[in-house]
N, C-alpha and C positions, 0 to 999 in steps of 0.2 A: 423714682421709685415706679414699680407697678406692681398692683395688688394682685390679689389669688387669679382674677378673670383675666391677668394681660392687661388691664385699662392703667393707664399712667395720669390716673386721679388721686385725688386725698380726699373725696367730699364723700359724699353718701353714694351707696350702691342705689338705692332704688330710685326711682323718679315717679313724684304723684303727678299726672295731667290734670291741672286744674285751671281754670281760666277767674283770676281775681277781677282783671276788667278787661275795657273794650281796649287793645291796641292799636289806636288809632294816631297817626302822626299828627302834628302841625300841618296843616294843609300849604302853610306859604313857605315854609322849608323844603331848601334841595332843587325846587324847580326854578327856571330860568323866564316862566312867564310864558313858553311854548304849549300847544293846544295840547301835545304828544303827551307834554309832562305831566299836564293838567288830569288828561283822560287815564294816565298812567296812573297816579296815585290815587285819585279816583274807585277806580276798578281796585288796587289793590287795599284799600282800604274798607271796600264792599265789602269784599271777601272778609276780611278781618272779622268785620262786624256780622256777616251771615252764622261764621263758624264761633262766636262767640255767643250767639241767639241759640244754636241749635248745644250749646253745650250746658246753655239756661234752660233747655225743654229736657233736656237728659235728665239733670237734675230736679226739677219739679215732677216728670214722670215716674222716677223711680219712688219718690214716695206714694204717690198713688198707686205703682203698682204691688207697693206693701199691702195697701188698706184693701186690694183687692184680691192678694192671694189668702189675708184674711176672712175674708167672706168668701171666696171659693172653696178655705177648708172647712168652714160651717156647712157646705152645704156638704161636702164629705162625711163628715160628721151625720146630717141629717139623714143620706143614704144610708149610711152602716147602721145607723139605728133599726131604720125601715127595715132593710134588708135580712141582716145577720146577727147583730150583735146580742141583742136581747130577746134571741130566740126561747131557750129555755127558761127564764126568770116567766117569758108571757104566758109559755104553757107551763108552768106550774101555776098563776094566778088564776087560769081559767079552771084547773082543777081545783081548787081550792074554793071558788066559787059555784062550781059541780058540789064539791061537799057540802057546803053550809047551805045553802036555798037556793040554788037555781035550776032549770035544766042544761044538759051538759050545752046545749047549742047555744042558749042564752049566754052563759057563760065565757063563750067561744068567743061569739060575738061582739060584748061587753069589750073583751081582750083586745080585738083586732081594731076596734075602734079608738082604743084608749093606743093604740101604736100610731094607726093613723093620724092622729092629733098631734102625738110627740113628735113623729117626723113635720107636718106642717108647723109646730113652734120652731124649730131649727132651721126649716125652710126662709121662714119670716125675719128671724134675726139676719141667718145670711146673707138675705135680700134687701134687709136696712142696711149693712155695712156694703154694701156694694153700690147700693143706691147713693151713700156717701162720697165716692171717687169723683174728684173736679177735674177740670178740664186748669191748663198749666196757665193760670190768671196772667203772673208774670211775662209771660215769653208771648202771648197774645196781647198784652195789650205795645208790648218792647216792640212787636212786630209791625203795628198797627202805626206805632211812630214813626218808623220807617219810611212811609209814603210822605213824610214833611222834610225828610231829608235831600230829595230830588225835588225842585220845585216845580211845576206843572204838572207831575206824574198825577195828583189825584182826578185835577181837571181832564187829562188825558183819559184815564180810566172810566170817569162819568161818560163821557163823549161817547167811547166805544159801547160802555151797555146802552144807548139809546139809539144807534145806528142799527139798520139793517143787517141780513145778510149780503142784500146786492146793492147796500149804497156806499 
């Protein structure tokens, strides 16, 4: 039986691309002991491992991007307040100060300084939100463990760092 899309399935029509585990096969199964088979197995397992690490990084970075969006939104609020949104209220406040007890120029100066302080407070809150964004710790530690997967790779990297350009 086919569904409306012409597919011959009875399962769900949507597919959630999610990696629940690292899909590595058992090293000793399926090979006949040849070096070519071993290299082929190692290559396919490394490829699967790298794909799983990329998925982990995407998941971690999505949460951090949300924090960044909130911080950026607060910077937008600070700019809006500083430039447009409260113009008439601040004009009214300056006129009120002028009417009650100050010279006109002093009243407008006080209101201007109040607007700058308010914009600074919103910018500080936004900066603190952006500062809380963290690196994807799990991905970094997992990738750092990959050097232990291939014996001798860590030593080769150390040796290559100490060699000069012409050595």
